N, C-alpha and C positions, 0 to 999 in steps of 0.2 A: 351481605354477610354481617352477623351481629358484631364481630370485632371491628368492622369498618367504622361504626359509629364511635367506638372507643378511640380508635386511632385518629379519626377526624377531630374529635374534641382535643386530643393531645396536640395535634398539629396547630390548631387554632390558638391554643394556650401558649405554645412555644414560639409563635410568630414574632412576639415582642423581643425575642433574643437576637433578631437580625435587623439591623438599621441601615437603610439606604440613604446615603448623604448625597443628594443630587448636585448641590452647589459645589461640592469639593471633589466630585467624581471618585468617591471612595466607598468601599463596602466594609462596614465594621463587622468584625467577626463575633458571632455569638455561639460559642461552643457549648454543647451539652456537657454537664459536669461529670456524669458517670458513663464509663465505657469499659469494654473488655476487649482490648486490642489483640488479644491472643485468639479471639473468635472471629471467624470471617463474617458472621452475621452482625456482630456488635462492635466492629472496629470503627473508630472515628479518624478519618484520614489526617486531619490537622493536628491530632494529638499523638500520632505514632512516633516512635523513636527516630530521631534524626530530622524530624519536621518541626515540631514544637512551636507551631503558630498559636499564640495564646488568645484567649478571649479578650476583646478590646483592641486588638491589632486591626490594621486596615489593609484590605486587599486592593491593590492598584491595577493589577493586570493578570491575565491568564494566558499562558502560551505567548507572551509578548504583546497581546492585544489589550489595550486599556479598557477598564470597565466602563469608561464614559462612552464607549462605542455601542453599548447595549442598554436596554431599559430593564433587563432582568438577568442577573448573573447566572441563573440556571440555564439560560439559552446558550451560554458559552461552554456548557458542559455536555451538551447533546452530542452523542456519538463518541464521547471521549472515555473509552473504557480501559485505556492504558495510562501510563504515567504522563502527567501534565506538569507544566511549570507554573507555580503560583508566586507572584511578586507581591511583597507586602512591606508596610512600614509599621513601626511599633507605636507611633503616635502621630498626630497631625503636624507636629513640629519636627518630626524625623525626616532628614534630607538624605538618608542613606538607605534606599530600598534594598531589600534582600530577596533572593529567589530560591525557592526550595522545590524539590521534586515530590509530587504528591500522586498517590494512586487513589482515584475517586471510588465511591461506592455507587451501586445501582439504585438503592432505595434506602432512605433514612428512617422509615417508619419503625423498624425494629429498635433503633436507637431511642426514638421518642417513647416507645412502649417500655423499654428497659429503664429509662430514667423515671417514668411514671411509677413503675414498680418499686424502684429503689427509694423514691421519695416517700412512698407509702410505708415501706419498711422502716425508714428513718423516723417518720412521723409517729408510728405506733411505738417504736422503741423509746422515743423522747417522752411521749405522753404517759407511758407506763413504767418508766425507769427500767426499761429493757426486760420487764417481766413477761410481756406478751409478744408472741411472734406473729408474722404476717406472711401469707402465701397468696399469690394470684394464679389462677389456673385458666389460661386463655382458651383452651379447648380440651376435648377428651380423646385426642389422638397422640401421636408421638411427641409433639412439641409440648402439649399440656402435661403429659406424664413426666417429661424431662424437667419441666419447671417445678412440678410437685417434688420430685426426688431432689432436685437441686436445692430447694429451700426447706423441705420438711426435715430431713435428717440432721442438717446442721443446727436446727432449732429445737431438738428434742430436750434440751436443757431448759427451755422456757416453761413458765408456770401455766400459761394459757396460749391459745392459738386462734387467730382470725383467718378463716379461709375465704378468699374472695372469688366467687363464681360469676361475677358480673361480666357480661360480654362473652361468656363461654360459648364457642361456636359448635360444640357437640363432638360426637365421636362414639367411642364404645368402652373406654377404660374406667368409667366411674366406679364400677364394682371393686376394682383393685384399690382405688383410693379410699373408698368407704371401708374396706376391710382393714386398712391400716389405721384409720381414725377410730374404729370400733374396738381395737385391741384392749384387753383387760389383763391385769396382772394375774398370773396363775400361781406363782411362787416367788420367794425371795432367796437370794444367795449370799453367803458370807464367806469371805476368804481370810486366810491367816494373815495377820499383821495389817489388815485393812479395817478401818473404822466405819466405813459407809457401806451398807448392803446394796446389792443390785437387784433388779427385777427381771423376771422372765415372763413374756418375751422382752428382750432388751430394747428393740427399736420401736418404742411407743411413747406417746405423750399422753399422760393421764389427766392433765388439768382440763379446765373448762374450754369448750370450743364454740366458736360463733361463726355462722356462715352468712355471707353477703350475696344477694341475688338482685337482678333487675330484669327489665323487659327484654334484654338481649341475652339472657341465660337460656340457651336453646337446645332442643334435642336431648342429647345425653347431659347437657347442661341443665335441662329440666329434671331429668331422672335423678341427678345427683342430689338436689335439695329434697326431692321426694324421699329418697332413701335416708338422707340425713335426718329428716323429721321422723320417719317411721321407726328408726332405730334409736330415737331420742338421744342423738349425739350431742345436740346443743340447740341454741336458739338460732332461728333464721331471720335475718333482717333485710329490709329493702322493699321492693315492690314485686308484684306478681310476675312470675317468669313467662317466657315466650309462649309456651303451650303447643309444641309440635314434636311428638315422639313417635309418630308412625314412620318406621324406617324405610329406606328406599334401597333398591338394587338395580343396577343397570342391565340393559339387554344388549343384543348384538348391535354394532354400529350401523347406521344407515349409509347408503351409498353416497349421500351428499356430504358426509362427514359429521352429521348430527348424531344424536343418541337420545334414548328415552329412559328416564328413571320411573319406575313404577312402585307403588306402595307394597311392601312385602312383610313388614313386621309391626305388631302392635302390642301394647302392654296392658295387663289388667291386674287388679289387686290380688294379693295373696289369699284373701278369703273369697275370691271369685264373685264379689258383690258388684263390681263395675269395671268398665274400661277407664283407664286413668289418664289424666293430664291433657290428652289431645284436645285442642280447641279451647282450653281454659288456662292451663299452666299450674304452677304451685304457689300457694299463698304463703307469704312470710308470717312468722309469729308476731313480728313488730314491723308495722308499715312506716317506712321513712322514704320520702321522695327527695331527690337531689334537684334543687332549683338551678337551672342552667346558668343564670346570672351569677349565683354564688359559686357554682362549680368553676366558672371561668376565672373567678378570683382566687381559685385554689382551695375553696372550702368544700369539703366532702362530708356532708351531713350524715350519709349512711355509714361511712367509716368512723366518724366521730361517735355515732351511736354504738357501733360494734365495740369500740374501745371502752365506752362507758359500761356496757353490759359485761364485758370480760372482766373488768376491774371489780364490778359489783359481785360477780359470781366468785371471784377469788377470795372475797371476804368470808365466805362460808364453805369454801371447798376444803375437804378433808384430804390429807395426804394418803396416798395409796400404798406406799411401801410400809409394811408393818414393822413395828419396833422389834429389835433383836431379842429373842427370848433368852432365858437363863441358859448358860452353856451346860451341856450334860456332864455329869461326873462319871467318867469311864472307869474309875478305880473300883466302883461298886459292882 
């Protein structure tokens, strides 16, 4: 799956946050900074209310078994899907170990992904003085649409927007997202005792938009940049997308439990001149490759270029809400 490569890179990058100290038989805690503990998918067990095991503390035992009894702390968590006891000390000089009850999670990849997105949001905000927003869309099904809604509407006050389609695993909701990105002002509204007019439709971002793609932007993740370019929404940056847009649909299951997917849908251009994208992909307007060595160090050249382009376009962008005309004289 295209997202697998993204998550793999994130996991490799975050390995440095966990330190195994063999000589002292301690596991030093490396907690991810960003969590949403109210969400079952994004909760971080050690940061939950009542646990409060902080980054830099040392885990000495799980369920009363010393960590020196194993070579990998994860092996001590196998099959432990209910509450466990975690014993820890605050520093190597701490001689008063404490034990807290912790409910572990099945998979931490969602937390790594969430932290990656949050770090990109913070990076864009810092580099642009909060003028430019950032959204990553992981796929074009329910999760991807939820991520778009979660980040798009709270950022409508931004002057420009970077949409990140890298690693998008596909689906079928890209037309819904394109429709929102294409919205244009039809009229303005003025209310009594209010100095700032509003636009209609209200839920729109009228500033410059930049789209990021890579070789893992697949299926509907291919169709998205195609539509983005066709409607001239903004610049596309990165490398050519995956190039697979022939849709599949399943048949009846086989008696051995297997199943067959067969090609059912294909796309062609609106002027019926050619079949599109399949076997080739979508070319970016600006080609930027991410060097793996630089990316491992936290340098995202594609995102850096998107920030540069967004700021450059803001220099010449004209505001879309028209000035308030002279008020009518109703006495005449």
